[in-house]
N, C-alpha and C positions, 0 to 999 in steps of 0.2 A: 175143735172146730167151733167158731162162734155162730150165733144165730144167723147172721147175714149169709155166711157161707153155707150153713145148713139149708136155708131157704132156697138158695141158688142151686145147690146140689140136688135137693128134693125136686125142684122144678125140672131140671135136666133129666133126672131119672124117670119121672113120670111121663115127660114129653117123648122120650125116645123109646119107652117100653111098648111092645106090641100087646103084652098081657099084663094083668094086674101085678104090681110089685108087692111081694109078701112083706108083712110087717117085720119079721126077723132080718130080712135083707136090708130094709130101710134103717133099722136100728144099727146094723153093722156098718153100712155105708156112711151114715151120719154120725156114728160114734156117740150115740145118746140112748136114753132110756125109752121105754114104751110110751110113758106119759109125755115125754118131750116130743116124740114123733107125732102124737095126736095133737099137741098144741101147735106144732109147726104146720101140720096139715090144715088145721082150722084157720090159722092166719093166712096161709096161702089161698085157701078157698074163700074165706069171708072177708079178709082184709085186702087181698090183691085181686080177687075175682077170678081165680083160676078154676077151670072146669073139672074139679076133682070129684071123682065118684068112688064109692066104697065097695070093696069086694068082701063077701062074707066067708067064702070057702075057696081058698084059704083066706084068712084075714089079710087085707092089703088095700092098696089104692091104685087108681089109674086115672088118666084124663079121658074125658068123653071123646069118643072117636071123631065126632063131628067138629069138635073145637080144638083138638090137640095141636093141629098145625097152625091154626090162626092165633092162638093165645101167646102173648109175649109178656114178660114181666115189665111193668111200667118203669121208665127211667133207665139208667145205665147200671147193669149188674155184672160185676166182674169179681172173680176170686182174688185173694191177695196175691197168689202166684201170678195171675194174669196181669194185675196192676203192676207188680214188680217188673214183669217182662216189658210192659208198655212204658214204664218209666225208664228202664234200661235202654229201650229203643229211642226214647226221647234224648237221653244222654248221648247216644251215638250220633243221632241227627244233629244235635247241637254242636258237635265237633267235626262236622264235615267241611267246615270252612268258617272263617271269621264272619260271624253275623248271619250266615246263610240260614234262613228259616227260623232263627232264634226268636225274633219278635213275633212272628206269626204263630209259633208253637208255644209261646209263653203262656197264653190262657189255658192251653191244654195241660201244660205241666202243672199250673196252679190247681186245675181241677183234679188231676191225678193225685197231687199232694194232699188235697183235702179229702179225697176218697180213702186214701191210705190212712190218714189220720183218724178218720171216722171209724175205720175198722180196727185200728190199733189203740183206740181210746186216747188219742192225742199224742201218741208216741211218735217221735221223729225218726225217720229212716236215714241212716248215714250214707247218703248217696255219694259222698266223697270216697267211699270204699270201692266205688266202681270207676275205673279209669279207662279212658279211651285216648290213646296217644297217637296223634296224627303225625305222619312223616312226609315231608316234602309238599305240604299243603300250600297252594298258591292263593294269593289275594283274590277275592271274588266280590263283585258288587252285588249286594242283596237285591236292589231294585231291578238290575238286569236279570238276575236269576228268576225273579218273579215274572217278568215279562216273558221270558223264554219258556218257563214252566206253563204259563197260561196258554201260550201258542201251541205247545205240545198237547196239552190236555183238551183244549177246545178245538183242535185241528184247524188252526189258522195259519195263513202264510206269514212268514217272518222275514223282515229285512234288517240288515245290520252291517256295520263296518267291521272288517276283520283283518288282523295282522298276524299271519302265520309265523311261528318261530323259525321255521326252516328257511324262510326267505326274508322275513322282516319287512315285506312289501305290503302296503295297505291295499285292500280290495273291498269292494262292496258286493254283498251277497244277498240273494233272494232265495229263500228255501222253503220247502215243506217239511216242518219238523216231524220226525218219526218217533224218537224217544230220547230221554235223558239217561245218561250212563254215569254212574259213580265208579271210578276206577283208580285205585291206588291213591285214595284220599283227595281226588280231584274230580271235577264234573266236566262231562263232554256232551255235546249235542250231536246226535246222529240225524242227518237230514238229507233230503233230496235237493241237490243244488240245481235250480232251474236253468241257469245259464250254461253250466257245464254238463247238464243232463246226466247226472250220476250221483251215487251216494257218497257223502263225505262226512267226516267227523270233525267237529270244531271244539277246541278248548274254550270253555265258557269264560275263563279269565282273559282271553284275547278278543272277546266280542265286545264291541262298543256300540252304544245307541241302538239297541234292539227295538223294533217297532212293528206293530201289526199293520199289514197292508191288505188292500182289497184282493180278493181272489180265493179260489177254493184250493185247499191244501191237497196235494196228491198223497194218497195212502198206499203204502206198500205192505204186503203181508209179512207176518213174522218169519215165515220160512225164507223169503227173499232177503230180509234184513239179516237173518242169522247166516245165510249162505255167504253174504258179502262181508258182513262186519264181524262175524264170530267164527269163521271157518278156518282162520289161521291165527298165528300168535300175535298178541298185543292189541292195543286199542285201535291203532291204525292198520287194520289187518288186510282187508281186501281178500280176493280169492287167493288161496295158497299157491305159491310158485314152486315150492320144494318142501322136502321134509328134512329137518336137521337131526343129526345123530350126535349126541353129546355123551361123553363118558365122565363120570364123577368118581373120585377116589373113594375107597372104603370109608374114610372118615366123613366125607361130605354126603355119602350115600344115606346115612342115617337121617339126614334132613330132607334131601331131595326126594327120596322115596315116598315121603308123606306130603309133598307139596303138589298143588294142582296148578300146573303151568297152562294147560289147555284142556278143553273138554275131550279132544281126540288124541291126547298124548298116549304113548305106549312106553312102558318102562319095565325093566327086569334086572335082577341082580346077576352078576357074572360070578364065575367060580371063585375068583380072588376077593370077592366082597365088594367090588366096585359096582356102580349102577349105570346102566345105559338107558338113555332117555331119547325118544323120537318125538319131534314136535313139528307139525305143519306150520309154515310161516310164509309171509309175503314180503314185508319190509324187514330186512335183517338187523337193522341197527338196534331196535329195542331188545331183540333176542340176545344179541351179542353183549349189550350192556348188562343184562341180567346174568349171563354166563360169567362175565368178568367179576361179579360179586364173589364168586368162589375161587378166584385167583388160580393158584397152582393146583387146586383140587378139581379143576374142570378142563376138559380138552374137547374141542370141536373136531369130530371125525369126518363127517359128511354133511353136505356135498363139498367137493373140493373148493368151489368158489367161496363158500361160507368160511371154510377153514382158512383160505388165503386172506379173506377180509379180516378175520380175527388176527392173523399174523401181522398184517399191516397196522392194525390198531395197537397191537402190543409193541411193535417196533417204534411207532411214533411216540408212544408213551415212554419207552426206554430212552428215546432221544432226548426227552425233556430232562432226564436225570444225568445225561452225559455232558450237559453244558455246565459251565462254571456258574454257580449261584451268584 
């Protein structure tokens, strides 16, 4: 442990301790000698102004009770593990879509890089060893993303032009933004639609010309949002209309049993090694598309209407292969 991390660890130990921290424990936690502990304590007290007090019996140190909660180390102090995690998070954000947040986060990444270099004596960390592979990411306008994020965070009414994929019809919307959702490598806006008087989810890549308009945004509680937007399967969930029962083969069960399809899913293994999964859903299409990923290893059992819809989808797909190419 280098001196930077020793000082940070020492500060955290003394700040969180209700009683004086014994010298042997400090030596063990910091991985250093008695003399080094005394030097670090002196720097923390005299150089950084920490309210360190000495205990004689047993020998140790603690923060003054009156100052412990108020004192903070000056500047930004993070361990190398924390910096690595922060840099990994930056890499993830940088890959959430072409250009999204990349320019805004560039100064942060530069600062993290410099902090890591300081702690590592100029050593370069091979961040190319960390890969985040996006799948099905759609093109997203960075300026539009910033306008929408501002409206969400500052609780402002937002107007925009929208063309839903389901109808491809252009509409104008005025909404009270509730939250941004990142789902399957794409961004969505959950909002209260003023004209339709209901909660809706909008794909950010289909939003055009977002603009802040006068008015007070309507705020909905987390419980209400979750009840409507997270109570059934998929991003365009709504209130659940039914519970799907799907059986997966013993081969697919090894993957499905470890997957999280929904917060309220129920699953169990059957005697033959297959896996039965129950999922609440509203709109069946997204659920059926996910089941189709498993091909012959998955079978929709219930409800009958969902099973029938899957049969229709499979028959239509088979018809494409029955025609002459």
